[in-house]
N, C-alpha and C positions, 0 to 999 in steps of 0.2 A: 143631254149634254149641250153645253154652249159651244160656240165655234172653237174657242181655244182648247177646250177639253177634247173635242173631236180631233183636232190637229195633233195634240200631244200623244194620243193613242197611236196614231200612225208613226210619229217620230220615234216613240218608244220601241215599236216592233221593228222599224228599219234599223235601229241601233243594235239589234240582236243579229249577229252574223250567221244566219242559218243557211250557209252555203252548201247545198247538196247533202245536208246532214244537220245534226244538232237542232232539229226542229222542236225538241221537247221544251227548250227554254221559252220559245215563242208560245207554245201551247199552254205552258204553266202561267205565263203572263196573262193570256186571255182567260184561262180558268179563274185566276184570281180576280180579274176585272168583272167577269160574269158573276162571281160569288158576291162581290160588293153590291151587286144589284139584285141579289136574291135569286140568281139562276144557277142551278146545279149543272155540272158538266162531268163528262167522263173522259179521261185520257186512255187511249187505246194504244198500248205499246207495240211498236213494230220491231224495235231492237233497242238495246240500251242507248239512251239519249235521243231516241226518235219515237215520238208519240203523236198520233192524230188526236183530234178532239171532237166529241159529239155532245151537243146540248140542244134543248128545245124549249119552246113555250107552247102551251095549249090554249085554245080558245074556250069559250063557254059551251060550245056545242061540238059534236063530232063533225068531221068533214074531211077534206083532202089533206094530204101530207105534202107540204112544199119544203124542199130542201134547198138551202142556200149553201153553196160550197166554194171553197178556195183552198189553195195549197200554201203550206207553211215554209217551204224551202225556196231558196233563190239560187241562181247560177253563181258561179265564182265571179268575184269582182276583178280577178286578174291582178295586174301590177297596180297597186294603189297610187304609185307615183304618176301614172298616166292620167289619172283623174284630175279634173279641175277643182272638184269638191270631194271631201272625204266620203268614200262610198258607204260608210256606215255612220255618217254624221247627221243625216236628215236635215241638212241646212236649207233654209228657205231664202231664195233670192228672186226678187221681182215676181213673186207669186208662184214660183216653181220650187217644189221640194226635191232635192237631189239625193240620190243614194241607190245602192243596189236593191232592187225589188220595189222601188217606188211605183213603177208601172207594172212589173210582172212579179208578184201581183199583190203586194202587201197593201196597196191602197184599196183594192177590191176586198181583200181579206178584212181589213179594219172596218170598211164600210158595212159589210154584212153583219159583223159582230155588233157594231154600234146600232144598226137598224134593229137587231133583235132586242138589245137592251132598251132602246127608246120605245119600242112597241110594248115591252113588258112594263116599263115605267108609266106609260100612258094607259095601261090596262085596255089595250086596243080590243075592239069587238071583232075577234077573229072566229071563223067557223072552221075548225080543224087545227092543224099543227104546223108550226114553223120550226124547222130543225136546222141546226148548223152541222155540217160535215167538213171539218178542216183536216186536210190530209198531208202526210209526209210524202217525200220522194216523187212528186209529180214530174219534176224536170228530168229525172233519170229513172224510168221504170214504171211510173204511176203506181207506186208500191202501196201507198196508204189507201187509195180508192179501191184497189183490188182487195185489200184486207177487209175493209169495211163491208164490201159487198159479200165476200166469202163468209164473213162471220155474222151476217144477217142484220147489220145495223140499219139497213136501208130497204128492207124487204117490202115495206108498206108504202114506199114513196110513190107519189103520183106525178111529181114534177121536180125538175132540177134547174135551178138558176146558178150558173157558174160565173163568178165575178172576174173572170180573166179580162185583160184589157182588150177592148174591141173598137174603141173610138165611139163617138156619139151618134153616128148616122145609121148604124145597122146592127140589129141583133143577129147573132149566129144561131141558126136553128138546126144545122146539120154539119158534120165534118167527117172527113175520111178517117179510116183506121190507120194504124201504124204497126208495121212489123220491123223491128230493129234486130239485126242478126249479124253473126260472124260466120264466114265459111273458112274453116281451118284446113289447110292442105299440108299433109305430112309426107315428107320425102326422106332422102338420105344424102348426106353431104359427100362430096368427092372433089378432087382437084378439077378445075375447069378445063384442063387439057385432056382429062379422061372422064368426060361426063357419063359415059356408059357404065362407069363403076358406081355411080350414085343414082338417085331418083330425084328428078327436078320438080320440087314442090311448086315452083312458079309456073312451069308449063302445065302442070295438072290443074292449077287454079285458072289459068288462061283458057284451057279447054272447057272448064265448067262455065266460065263467064260467057264464052261464045255460044255454047248450047243454050244457056238460060236466056240470053238476050233474044234468041229466036223464039223460045217458048213463051217468054213474057209477051213478046210482040203478038204472037198468035192468040194467046189467052185474053189479052186485054183489049184488043182492037177488033171486037166483033159487036154486032148490035145487041146481042144478049148480055154482054159484059158492061153495057153503058148504064149509068144511073142518071135519071133525069135531073136530080139536084146536084150531084157531086161529080158527074163526068166519068172518067175512066181511072182505073188503078194505074199506078206507075211505080217503077223501081229505079233507084239511083244507087250506084256503087260509089261509096264516099271515101273510104280509106283502104290502102293496101300497104302492108308491112311485110318485108321478106328479105331473106339473106343476111349474111354477116360481113362478107367482103367480096371484092370484085372477081377474085380468082378462085372462088369456091362455089360449087353447085349448092343452091339453097335447099336446106333440109326442112324448112318450114316457111309457109306463106299464109298470111291472114288477111282476109278482105272483110271490111265492115260495110254494111249496106242498109238501106231503108226502103221498104215498100209501103206506099200509101194506097190503101185499099178501099174499094167500094163494095157493098154487099154482093153485087152480082158477079164479081170476080174477087172473092174475099179471102180471108185468112187461111181457111182450111185448104182451099185450092192451091194457094201460093206455097204453103209449107209442104204440101204433098209433091208439087212439081219439083221443088228444090231437093227434097229428100230422095225422090225417085231418080233424079239426075245424078246425085251423088252415089246412090247405090249402083247405078249402071256403070259409072266411071270406075268405081272401086272394084267391080268385077273384072274390068278390062285392064287395070293398071296395077303396078306393084305399090304405088303410093296409095294414100288414103285421104279421103275428104270427110270432114266432120262438120255438122251443122250445130251452131250454138245460138239458140233463140234468146235474145236479150229482152225483148218486149214484143208481146203479141196481142195487140188491142184491136178490137173490131171497130167499124165505123159507128158513128152515132147519128141517128136520123129521126127527125120529127117534122111535122107539117109546119110550113112557114106561117100558117094562121092558127097555130095551136093556142090553147087558152092562156098559157103563160105569156106567150108573145103578145097576145091581145091585152093582157093585164099590164104589161110594161108600156105598151103604146098608149094605153088609156091613162097611165100614171105620169108619163113624161109631158112636160110642157113644151116640147119641141117635136118635130117630125122625125120618126124613127122607122126605117125599113127593115128588111131582112136580107141575109146573105148566107152563103156556105163558106166553109174553111177547108183548105187542103191539109192544114196541121191538125193535131189531135189534142184533146184535153182529157181530164178525168171522166168526162161523159162516156168515153169508150168503155170504161168499166161499169159505170152506172147503168148503161143501156143493157147490160146482161141480166138485169132484174126483170125486165118486161119488154115486150115488143111495142107496147102502147104506153107512152109517157110523154109529158110535155117537157121540152128542152129549150132553154135560152142561155146562150153564152153572151154576157153583156156586162161590161165593167169599165171603170175609169182608166184612162191612159190610152195611148196609141201603141198598137203592136209594133210599129216601126222603131220604137224607143227601147223595146225589151232587149235585154242581154248586151246593151251597148255601154261604152264608156259614158260617164256623165248622164246616166239614166235619170229621168225625172218625171214627175207628174204635176200637172197644174193643180194647185190646192183647191181652186174653185171647182174644178172638175170632180175631184174627190168628194167634196162637200155636197155637190149636187147629186151624186150617186147615192149617198146615204139617204137623202130624202126620197129619191126614186125607189130604193129598195123598201123603204117603209110603206110608201103608197102602193107598191106592187103587191106586197103581202096582204095589205088590207083589201085590195081589189080581187086578188086570186082566191083568198080565203074568206069570201063574203057569202 
């Protein structure tokens, strides 16, 4: 593709508002684009209107399977009136393309799709397979990557390059896992002048928080719970909703929280601690605590000098280091396939621009990464 065609692909998918849903329209656009270039693809339905996409090209010889991955959804644009540019206009001003998802992560998505197409068109001498795994629901739940792993679409993968925005200076080779959850406290309403007639859901939730703060502190702050790359697990309570009015005992309280986990103090330990504490409090109180897991994804970890990282560094015409990430990506699910795989999270755009008003990507940055992904596939699958 020439420069104008590459830019138009990104503009086209930015103009499809796949906000936390409706990813199938983007997937179908990409499927049609691939078909124009003789590449078959498969839509993998998650729910009506929500489909991931899988496609691949094979080299002349057997070899490794390299997966290029990106997600089709974007976060909500919010109030469009607060934007200086139409969030779904993909307007280019002074070399910057504005719009929801330009950074997170439709520029990376378009870049890996175009890289696959251009490698196919050039009949590149690859040894192995380059596969696309484009997913739904990464922003909330990592739904598509979980489905693709559970249904075996990636069982043979040796490496994953995830085109999330990372900036140009460093490849992410490991990141913490993420447990997003709700603690629901069930009580019984009563007049606030006679609290003994009710069951205070807020107080039960406070008791749980105090106990768990101590348990988290003890579990996370030991030498055995420390990861050399990722540091320590951490828990943050982020949202509390409770009560209906000031003179009534709250019959229900809900806390939302997020634990960022490392393997040494990981998902199973955290969930067990929470459930055990709820069981203990439920035995002693008339109220009831309930755990609702919204997302339970493990850490993703690979060596900072793995073969894919080296292939990227060899393909870039600038200096690129490595770093780890406290946040999570679809690699949390991909890592369930094997304990031994090459991982690199590296894509156009700065993470600081993601989810913001007037989100944008530098067009030159986007174009540069297309070429990088082409060269990286040639190097890794050599």
